[in-house]
C-alpha positions in Angstrom: -21.4 36.5 -52.0 -24.0 35.4 -54.6 -25.8 32.1 -54.9 -23.4 30.8 -57.5 -20.4 31.2 -55.3 -22.2 29.5 -52.4 -23.1 26.6 -54.7 -19.5 26.3 -55.8 -18.4 26.1 -52.1 -21.0 23.4 -51.5 -19.8 21.4 -54.5 -16.2 21.7 -53.3 -17.1 20.3 -49.9 -19.1 17.5 -51.6 -16.1 16.7 -53.8 -13.6 16.6 -50.9 -15.5 15.7 -47.7 -12.3 15.0 -45.9 -11.5 18.7 -45.9 -14.5 19.3 -43.6 -13.2 16.5 -41.3 -9.7 18.0 -41.2 -11.1 21.5 -40.6 -12.9 20.2 -37.5 -10.4 17.7 -36.1 -7.1 19.6 -36.4 -8.3 22.5 -34.2 -9.5 20.0 -31.6 -6.1 18.2 -31.6 -4.3 21.5 -31.1 -6.6 22.4 -28.2 -6.1 18.9 -26.7 -2.4 19.5 -26.6 -3.2 22.5 -24.3 -5.5 20.3 -22.1 -8.6 21.8 -23.6 -11.4 19.4 -24.6 -14.9 19.8 -26.0 -17.7 19.6 -23.5 -21.3 18.5 -23.9 -22.3 22.0 -25.0 -20.0 21.8 -28.0 -21.4 18.4 -29.0 -24.9 19.8 -28.9 -23.9 22.8 -31.0 -22.1 20.5 -33.5 -25.4 18.7 -34.1 -27.2 21.8 -35.3 -25.4 22.0 -38.7 -26.2 18.4 -39.3 -29.9 19.1 -38.9 -29.7 22.1 -41.1 -28.0 20.1 -43.8 -30.9 17.7 -43.8 -33.2 20.7 -44.2 -31.4 21.9 -47.4 -32.1 18.5 -48.9 -35.8 19.4 -48.9 -35.4 23.2 -49.3 -32.3 23.9 -51.6 -33.1 27.6 -51.5 -32.1 27.8 -47.8 -28.4 27.0 -48.6 -27.3 30.6 -48.1 -29.2 30.8 -44.8 -27.7 27.6 -43.6 -24.2 28.7 -44.5 -24.6 31.9 -42.5 -25.8 29.9 -39.5 -22.8 27.5 -39.8 -20.4 30.4 -39.8 -22.1 31.8 -36.7 -21.8 28.4 -35.1 -18.1 28.4 -35.8 -17.6 31.9 -34.3 -19.5 31.2 -31.1 -17.2 28.3 -29.8 -14.2 30.4 -30.8 -15.4 33.3 -28.6 -16.3 30.8 -25.8 -12.7 29.6 -25.7 -11.6 33.0 -24.3 -13.8 32.5 -21.2 -11.8 29.5 -20.0 -9.7 30.1 -16.8 -5.9 30.0 -17.1 -3.5 28.0 -15.0 -2.2 31.2 -13.4 -5.6 31.7 -11.8 -5.1 28.8 -9.3 -2.7 27.8 -6.6 -2.9 25.0 -4.0 -1.6 23.8 -0.7 -1.9 20.2 0.7 -1.6 19.0 4.3 -1.2 15.5 5.6 1.1 13.3 7.7 4.2 12.3 5.8 3.9 8.7 7.1 1.0 6.3 6.4 0.5 2.7 7.4 -0.3 -0.1 4.9 -4.1 -0.6 4.6 -4.8 2.1 7.2 -6.7 5.3 6.6 -4.9 8.7 6.3 -6.7 12.0 6.4 -5.6 14.5 3.7 -6.7 18.1 3.2 -5.9 20.7 0.6 -6.8 24.3 -0.2 -7.4 25.6 -3.8 -7.1 29.4 -4.2 -8.9 31.2 -7.0 -6.8 34.3 -7.8 -9.0 35.3 -10.7 -11.5 38.1 -10.8 -14.6 35.9 -11.4 -16.1 32.8 -9.7 -15.0 29.5 -11.1 -17.1 26.4 -11.3 -14.5 23.6 -10.8 -14.2 19.8 -10.5 -11.2 18.8 -8.4 -9.2 15.6 -8.1 -6.0 15.0 -6.2 -2.9 13.4 -7.8 -3.2 10.1 -5.8 -1.7 6.8 -7.2 -4.2 4.5 -8.8 -3.5 1.7 -6.2 -4.8 3.9 -3.4 -8.4 4.0 -2.3 -9.7 7.5 -2.0 -13.0 8.6 -0.4 -14.3 10.9 -2.0 -12.1 11.0 -5.1 -13.8 14.0 -6.8 -15.0 17.4 -5.6 -17.3 19.8 -7.5 -17.9 23.3 -6.2 -17.7 27.0 -7.1 -14.8 29.0 -5.8 -15.4 32.8 -5.5 -12.8 35.2 -6.7 -9.7 35.9 -4.5 -10.8 33.1 -2.2 -9.4 29.7 -1.1 -11.6 26.7 -0.5 -10.7 23.7 1.6 -11.3 20.0 0.7 -10.8 16.9 2.8 -10.6 13.2 1.9 -9.4 9.9 3.3 -7.0 7.6 1.5 -6.0 4.0 2.1 -2.6 2.9 0.8 -2.4 -0.6 -0.6 1.3 -0.6 -1.4 4.4 0.2 0.6 7.0 2.7 -0.6 7.5 6.4 -1.4 4.7 8.1 -3.3 4.9 11.7 -4.5 1.7 13.7 -4.9 2.9 16.2 -7.6 -0.2 18.3 -8.3 -3.9 18.9 -8.0 -6.1 18.5 -11.0 -8.6 21.3 -11.5 -11.2 21.1 -14.3 -12.9 24.3 -15.4 -15.5 24.9 -18.0 -16.1 27.8 -20.3 -19.0 30.3 -19.9 -21.3 28.4 -22.4 -20.1 25.0 -21.2 -18.7 24.2 -24.7 -15.1 23.5 -23.5 -13.3 22.3 -20.4 -9.7 22.7 -19.4 -7.8 20.4 -17.1 -5.3 22.5 -15.1 -2.4 20.8 -13.2 -1.9 23.0 -10.1 1.6 22.3 -8.7 1.5 21.0 -5.2 4.2 18.5 -4.4 4.2 16.5 -1.2 5.4 12.9 -0.4 3.7 10.1 1.4 5.9 7.3 2.8 3.8 4.1 3.2 5.3 1.9 5.9 4.3 -1.6 7.1 1.4 -1.5 9.6 2.4 1.0 12.3 -0.9 1.1 14.1 -0.5 -2.5 15.3 2.4 -1.4 17.4 0.4 1.3 19.3 -2.5 -1.2 19.6 -0.2 -3.8 21.1 1.2 -1.3 23.6 -2.3 -0.3 24.6 -3.4 -3.9 25.2 -0.1 -4.8 27.0 -0.8 -2.0 29.5 -4.2 -3.5 30.3 -3.0 -7.1 30.2 -5.4 -7.9 27.3 -2.9 -9.2 24.7 -5.0 -12.3 24.3 -7.2 -10.1 22.0 -4.4 -10.2 19.5 -3.8 -13.9 19.9 -0.7 -13.4 22.0 -0.6 -15.9 24.9 0.9 -15.3 28.3 3.5 -18.0 28.7 4.5 -19.2 32.2 8.2 -18.8 32.8 10.4 -21.9 33.6 12.4 -20.6 36.6 12.6 -17.0 37.6 14.7 -14.0 36.5 16.3 -12.1 39.3 15.6 -8.4 38.7 12.3 -7.0 39.9 10.4 -5.0 37.3 6.9 -4.0 38.5 3.7 -5.0 40.3 0.6 -5.9 38.4 -2.8 -7.6 38.7 -2.9 -11.4 39.0 -3.9 -13.4 35.9 -4.9 -17.0 35.6 -1.5 -18.1 34.1 0.6 -16.7 37.0 2.3 -18.9 39.5 1.1 -18.5 43.1 4.7 -18.0 44.2 4.7 -14.7 42.3 2.0 -13.2 44.5 3.0 -10.3 46.6 0.9 -10.8 49.7 1.6 -7.3 51.2 0.5 -5.6 48.0 -2.5 -8.0 47.9 -3.6 -7.0 51.4 -3.1 -3.3 50.7 -5.2 -3.3 47.5 -7.7 -6.0 48.5 -7.0 -8.0 45.3 -4.3 -10.4 44.1 -1.1 -8.6 43.0 1.9 -10.4 41.5 5.5 -9.4 41.0 7.0 -9.1 37.5 10.6 -9.8 36.9 12.7 -8.7 34.0 13.5 -11.4 31.5 17.0 -11.9 30.1 18.0 -8.8 28.1 20.6 -7.9 25.6 19.9 -10.9 23.4 19.7 -10.8 19.6 17.0 -11.4 17.1 17.9 -11.4 13.4 15.4 -11.6 10.6 16.2 -13.1 7.2 13.4 -11.9 5.0 13.1 -13.5 1.5 12.4 -10.9 -1.2 12.4 -13.4 -4.1 9.7 -14.5 -6.5 7.9 -16.8 -4.0 7.0 -13.7 -2.0 5.2 -12.1 -4.9 2.0 -14.1 -4.2 -0.9 -12.2 -2.7 -3.1 -12.8 0.3 -5.9 -10.5 1.3 -4.8 -7.9 -1.2 -1.2 -7.7 -0.1 2.0 -9.6 -1.1 3.5 -12.2 1.2 6.4 -9.8 1.7 4.0 -7.1 3.0 2.7 -9.6 5.6 6.2 -10.6 6.5 7.3 -7.1 7.2 4.2 -6.5 9.3 5.1 -9.5 11.5 8.7 -8.4 11.5 7.8 -4.9 12.7 5.5 -6.2 15.4 8.0 -8.7 16.8 10.8 -6.1 16.6 8.7 -3.8 18.8 8.2 -6.6 21.3 11.8 -7.6 21.3 13.1 -4.0 21.7 10.7 -3.5 24.6 12.2 -6.6 26.2 15.6 -5.0 25.9 16.9 -7.2 23.1 18.6 -6.2 19.9 17.0 -6.7 16.5 18.7 -7.0 13.1 17.4 -7.4 9.5 18.7 -9.0 6.3 16.6 -8.6 3.1 17.7 -10.9 0.3 16.7 -12.4 -3.0 19.4 -13.4 -5.5 21.6 -10.9 -3.7 21.7 -9.1 -0.4 19.3 -6.1 -0.6 19.8 -4.5 2.9 21.5 -5.3 6.2 20.6 -3.6 9.4 23.0 -4.6 12.2 21.4 -5.7 15.5 20.5 -2.6 17.6 18.4 -1.8 20.6 16.3 1.1 21.8 13.1 2.8 20.4 15.0 4.7 17.7 16.2 1.4 16.2 12.6 0.6 15.2 12.7 3.6 12.9 15.8 2.2 11.2 14.0 -1.1 10.6 11.0 0.8 9.2 13.0 2.9 6.8 14.9 -0.2 5.7 11.8 -2.2 4.9 9.2 0.2 3.6 10.7 0.4 0.0 11.6 -3.2 -0.3 9.6 -5.1 -2.9 9.6 -8.8 -4.1 11.5 -9.4 -7.3 10.9 -12.2 -9.9 14.2 -13.9 -9.2 15.2 -17.1 -7.6 16.3 -16.6 -3.9 19.9 -17.5 -2.9 19.6 -18.9 0.6 23.4 -19.7 0.5 24.1 -16.0 0.0 21.9 -15.0 2.9 23.3 -17.5 5.4 26.9 -16.9 4.4 26.3 -13.2 4.9 24.8 -13.9 8.3 27.9 -16.0 9.3 30.2 -13.2 8.3 28.2 -10.5 10.1 27.0 -12.2 13.3 29.3 -14.3 15.4 27.2 -13.9 18.6 24.4 -16.3 19.3 21.0 -15.0 18.1 17.5 -16.0 17.4 17.5 -16.3 13.6 14.0 -16.1 11.9 13.8 -17.0 8.2 10.6 -15.9 6.6 10.0 -17.4 3.2 7.8 -19.5 1.0 8.8 -22.8 -0.6 7.0 -25.2 -3.0 9.9 -27.1 -4.6 12.3 -29.7 -3.4 15.5 -27.8 -4.4 14.8 -24.8 -2.2 13.5 -26.9 0.7 16.8 -28.9 0.7 18.8 -25.7 0.8 16.6 -24.4 3.7 17.1 -27.6 5.7 20.8 -27.7 5.1 21.5 -24.0 6.0 19.1 -23.9 8.9 20.8 -27.0 10.3 24.3 -25.5 9.9 23.1 -22.3 11.5 21.7 -24.2 14.5 25.3 -25.0 15.7 25.7 -21.3 16.6 22.2 -19.7 16.6 18.6 -20.7 17.5 16.8 -20.8 14.1 13.1 -20.5 13.4 11.9 -21.3 9.9 8.6 -19.6 8.9 7.0 -21.2 5.8 4.0 -19.2 4.5 1.0 -21.1 3.3 -0.7 -20.7 -0.1 -4.5 -20.3 0.1 -5.0 -21.6 -3.4 -3.0 -24.8 -2.7 -5.0 -25.6 0.4 -8.3 -24.7 -1.3 -7.4 -26.9 -4.2 -6.7 -29.9 -1.9 -10.2 -29.6 -0.5 -12.0 -29.5 -3.9 -14.3 -32.3 -4.8 -15.1 -31.3 -8.4 -11.6 -31.9 -9.8 -10.1 -35.0 -8.2 -6.9 -34.8 -10.2 -6.2 -31.2 -9.2 -7.2 -32.1 -5.6 -4.8 -35.1 -5.6 -1.9 -33.0 -6.9 -2.4 -30.3 -4.3 -2.7 -32.9 -1.6 0.6 -34.5 -2.7 2.3 -31.1 -2.5 0.9 -30.5 1.0 2.0 -33.9 2.2 5.5 -33.1 0.9 5.4 -29.8 2.7 4.4 -31.5 5.9 7.4 -33.8 5.6 9.7 -30.8 5.1 8.4 -29.2 8.3 8.6 -32.5 10.2 12.2 -32.9 9.0 13.1 -29.4 10.3 11.6 -30.2 13.7 13.4 -33.5 13.9 16.7 -31.6 13.4 15.7 -29.4 16.4 14.7 -26.4 14.2 11.5 -24.7 15.2 9.1 -24.2 12.2 6.0 -22.2 11.7 3.5 -23.2 9.0 0.9 -20.3 8.8 -1.1 -18.2 6.4 0.6 -14.9 5.7 -2.1 -12.7 7.3 -2.0 -14.9 10.5 1.7 -14.7 11.0 2.1 -12.0 13.6 0.6 -13.7 16.7 2.2 -17.1 16.3 5.6 -15.5 15.7 5.3 -13.3 18.8 4.2 -16.3 20.8 7.3 -18.3 19.6 9.5 -15.5 20.8 7.8 -15.2 24.2 8.0 -18.9 24.7 11.8 -18.9 23.9 12.3 -16.1 26.3 10.2 -17.8 29.0 12.1 -21.1 28.7 15.5 -19.4 28.5 16.3 -21.2 25.3 18.3 -18.3 23.8 
């Protein structure tokens, strides 16, 4: 190739500069479809022809030399592509518990095997949903040939539901660090995120040591006594002196009291609103998440007391119905019914929920409605249907507070906004007072603080034999 031909090629490139752009971009697009992308080494190498082109502006005689160098720079990345590892070189296995609790940590481990003949420098990331918190979320290491390497991390789930982990992403680089390939190594497992399960075991542990006050659960003195003896335990400040077992006290040299079984085989039915008012967030979770956490905790307490627990999830329709049941296995039914229920942007139909309750439950029960209300139409429906339900059942209305509303009422900078919020809160207080005047128990609490007051209400009802 003589100088004239070289000059003609240069003139062609100058006349049609877009040809050079196409010649560079099209191969990169083809590689991207195969999950191969340029790395920092390629970018450095691509800068060399630019510098040489500037050199020819001052030394035109070097065009032939520059052209030869450019051709060599094209061949080198092409050869480097063949050093990239293939997807067949890797396989993976993942181990973890299939069940996780909302906002609680879960340990996960996985093993990546290098079935190739050379060591592979890799960067690895697991296929975890974006809503999960992962520590650490990236691993970088070198895996020797015919060897498996183990990695461990901790994740925290911020959403309930079923989440598949389909693969493990392995990033490998070429020998000259010019290209990198992202390999999806198949490894499918499923994590079911339930409402807070750990609170149940924590409650059980504190109950055994008579330290439930650490959870905000009060020991409520019974009105009257149940007949069937259950156990002996240490005396606490709230116990009546008539419950002291003097023989056991003399034998152990400390006050011992008798526990009697409360009334059993009673019913608790939850009506959980899954409509638009439960889409609000508090402390990173929806109101519905907090409602299910409280429902789960009280269900465990009620089942431990020998009562039956049922569940109705509703919005503009009935989502799920779990008939009242008893026993430890029934808690699993409630868990599986609630873990994949999410709030929907629809108006809740309280009439549908209470009519469904009337058709499905004829026996007297403790009916707990968990909802959020800020308008007069829904509040009137709640008052009307709770009052009609009180003729057969013992209803409790749980109205969840809105942090933003209460914070706005306390503002001093914007008096108009503060006055509007205060007016809504006064109306809300009137709704709760109206419910209580009709003999309907009402709880007005923040979503994250719901569990302890709800359990205390149940224990008080049991202690006073109101059900």
